[in-house]
KOLBAZA-926101 format. One record per residue (C-alpha): residue number from 1; residue in one letter; x, y, z. Coordinates in nm, 4 decimals. Layout:
BEGIN
+-----+----+----------+----------+----------+
|   i | aa |        u |        v |        w |
+-----+----+----------+----------+----------+
| NUM |  a |        X |        Y |        Z |
...
+-----+----+----------+----------+----------+
//
This chain:
BEGIN
+-----+----+----------+----------+----------+
|   i | aa |        u |        v |        w |
+-----+----+----------+----------+----------+
|   1 |  x |   8.4044 |   8.5221 |  13.2104 |
|   2 |  x |   8.3049 |   8.4764 |  13.5725 |
|   3 |  x |   8.5415 |   8.5299 |  13.8629 |
|   4 |  x |   8.5055 |   8.1645 |  13.9650 |
|   5 |  x |   8.6014 |   8.0431 |  13.6164 |
|   6 |  x |   8.8944 |   8.2839 |  13.6037 |
|   7 |  x |   9.0247 |   8.1706 |  13.9439 |
|   8 |  x |   8.9943 |   7.8042 |  13.8433 |
|   9 |  x |   9.1806 |   7.8770 |  13.5180 |
|  10 |  x |   9.4597 |   8.0650 |  13.6982 |
|  11 |  x |   9.4879 |   7.7852 |  13.9566 |
|  12 |  x |   9.5036 |   7.5287 |  13.6778 |
|  13 |  x |   9.7775 |   7.7208 |  13.4973 |
|  14 |  x |   9.9813 |   7.7460 |  13.8173 |
|  15 |  x |   9.9465 |   7.3736 |  13.8856 |
|  16 |  x |  10.0512 |   7.2832 |  13.5342 |
|  17 |  x |  10.3503 |   7.5162 |  13.5546 |
|  18 |  x |  10.4470 |   7.3518 |  13.8827 |
|  19 |  x |  10.4354 |   7.0052 |  13.7228 |
|  20 |  x |  10.0915 |   6.8901 |  13.8337 |
|  21 |  x |  10.0415 |   6.5388 |  13.7031 |
|  22 |  x |   9.6680 |   6.5543 |  13.6427 |
|  23 |  x |   9.4206 |   6.8300 |  13.5931 |
|  24 |  x |   9.0579 |   6.7884 |  13.4882 |
|  25 |  x |   8.9520 |   7.0679 |  13.2546 |
|  26 |  x |   8.5784 |   7.0815 |  13.1769 |
|  27 |  x |   8.5185 |   7.1303 |  12.8044 |
|  28 |  x |   8.1707 |   7.0816 |  12.6557 |
|  29 |  x |   8.0706 |   6.8243 |  12.9160 |
|  30 |  x |   8.4097 |   6.6504 |  12.8920 |
|  31 |  x |   8.6924 |   6.6429 |  13.1432 |
|  32 |  x |   9.0466 |   6.6109 |  13.0091 |
|  33 |  x |   9.2871 |   6.4324 |  13.2430 |
|  34 |  x |   9.6621 |   6.4438 |  13.1887 |
|  35 |  x |   9.9665 |   6.2923 |  13.3484 |
|  36 |  x |  10.3325 |   6.3713 |  13.2826 |
|  37 |  x |  10.5146 |   6.0503 |  13.2119 |
|  38 |  x |  10.8047 |   6.1353 |  12.9766 |
|  39 |  x |  10.9604 |   5.7890 |  12.9631 |
|  40 |  x |  10.6368 |   5.5904 |  12.9556 |
|  41 |  x |  10.5507 |   5.3563 |  12.6715 |
|  42 |  x |  10.1895 |   5.2867 |  12.7732 |
|  43 |  x |   9.9436 |   5.4870 |  12.9848 |
|  44 |  x |   9.5852 |   5.3877 |  13.0601 |
|  45 |  x |   9.3127 |   5.5754 |  13.2461 |
|  46 |  x |   9.0583 |   5.3946 |  13.4645 |
|  47 |  x |   8.7391 |   5.5411 |  13.6093 |
|  48 |  x |   8.4332 |   5.4220 |  13.7963 |
|  49 |  x |   8.1981 |   5.5748 |  13.5364 |
|  50 |  x |   8.2513 |   5.2729 |  13.3092 |
|  51 |  x |   8.3373 |   4.9980 |  13.5562 |
|  52 |  x |   8.7120 |   5.0738 |  13.5452 |
|  53 |  x |   8.7559 |   4.9644 |  13.1837 |
|  54 |  x |   9.1004 |   5.0743 |  13.0581 |
|  55 |  x |   9.1047 |   5.3806 |  12.8308 |
|  56 |  x |   9.4334 |   5.4317 |  12.6444 |
|  57 |  x |   9.5765 |   5.7796 |  12.6951 |
|  58 |  x |   9.7280 |   5.9674 |  12.4030 |
|  59 |  x |  10.0838 |   6.0996 |  12.4214 |
|  60 |  x |  10.1082 |   6.4730 |  12.3578 |
|  61 |  x |  10.3976 |   6.6770 |  12.2312 |
|  62 |  x |  10.4744 |   6.8027 |  12.5844 |
|  63 |  x |  10.5492 |   6.4498 |  12.7176 |
|  64 |  x |  10.2106 |   6.4401 |  12.8896 |
|  65 |  x |   9.9512 |   6.1724 |  12.8244 |
|  66 |  x |   9.5836 |   6.2663 |  12.8223 |
|  67 |  x |   9.2345 |   6.1240 |  12.7891 |
|  68 |  x |   8.8878 |   6.2819 |  12.7656 |
|  69 |  x |   8.5971 |   6.1501 |  12.9711 |
|  70 |  x |   8.2329 |   6.2519 |  12.9947 |
|  71 |  x |   8.1940 |   6.4892 |  13.2885 |
|  72 |  x |   7.8237 |   6.4365 |  13.3466 |
|  73 |  x |   7.8633 |   6.2963 |  13.7016 |
|  74 |  x |   8.1118 |   6.2408 |  13.9849 |
|  75 |  x |   8.3524 |   5.9462 |  13.9561 |
|  76 |  x |   8.6771 |   5.8063 |  14.0912 |
|  77 |  x |   8.9817 |   5.7559 |  13.8691 |
|  78 |  x |   9.3507 |   5.6682 |  13.8429 |
|  79 |  x |   9.6176 |   5.6062 |  13.5786 |
|  80 |  x |   9.8298 |   5.2996 |  13.5101 |
|  81 |  x |  10.1705 |   5.3960 |  13.3689 |
|  82 |  x |  10.3697 |   5.1069 |  13.2228 |
|  83 |  x |  10.1822 |   4.8584 |  13.4408 |
|  84 |  x |  10.2049 |   5.0555 |  13.7667 |
|  85 |  x |   9.9161 |   5.2398 |  13.9278 |
|  86 |  x |   9.9856 |   5.6108 |  13.9348 |
|  87 |  x |   9.7692 |   5.8326 |  14.1468 |
|  88 |  x |   9.7969 |   6.1899 |  14.0217 |
|  89 |  x |   9.7742 |   6.5052 |  14.2300 |
|  90 |  x |   9.4078 |   6.5698 |  14.2942 |
|  91 |  x |   9.2008 |   6.7723 |  14.5377 |
|  92 |  x |   8.9711 |   6.4865 |  14.6454 |
|  93 |  x |   9.0611 |   6.1245 |  14.7171 |
|  94 |  x |   8.8921 |   5.8118 |  14.8482 |
|  95 |  x |   9.0174 |   5.4818 |  14.9835 |
|  96 |  x |   8.8260 |   5.1647 |  14.8989 |
|  97 |  x |   8.7629 |   4.8620 |  15.1234 |
|  98 |  x |   9.0893 |   4.7003 |  15.0077 |
|  99 |  x |   9.3007 |   5.0045 |  15.0920 |
| 100 |  x |   9.3549 |   5.1351 |  14.7374 |
| 101 |  x |   9.3297 |   5.5109 |  14.6908 |
| 102 |  x |   9.1741 |   5.6859 |  14.3897 |
| 103 |  x |   9.1166 |   6.0452 |  14.2913 |
| 104 |  x |   8.7629 |   6.1779 |  14.2679 |
| 105 |  x |   8.6318 |   6.4012 |  13.9916 |
| 106 |  x |   8.3418 |   6.6174 |  14.1106 |
| 107 |  x |   8.1148 |   6.7640 |  13.8468 |
| 108 |  x |   8.0162 |   7.0507 |  14.0777 |
| 109 |  x |   8.2888 |   7.0937 |  14.3407 |
+-----+----+----------+----------+----------+
//
């Protein structure tokens, strides 16, 4: 295990413990994104890698919803929780020409 991987893992664990709403975790060229939404009935994930087609998130036992996405390139993303856009905590963001903000996943940060 490299120091960089270890530090990223420790940082991820701390963010999750603190209630971080989204955390990409690379796993075999996939990134798993999660959002805590205990009372939600429907959660979708949208990303620029597929033209912002909705991807239904799966509810986990810890009241978090998650989705796996190919992590082969950089892309922007956001969640929609019960019809409302939800921008999770993320280290990189961008604002489009219409003023909407999205998170950015970077394959090699």
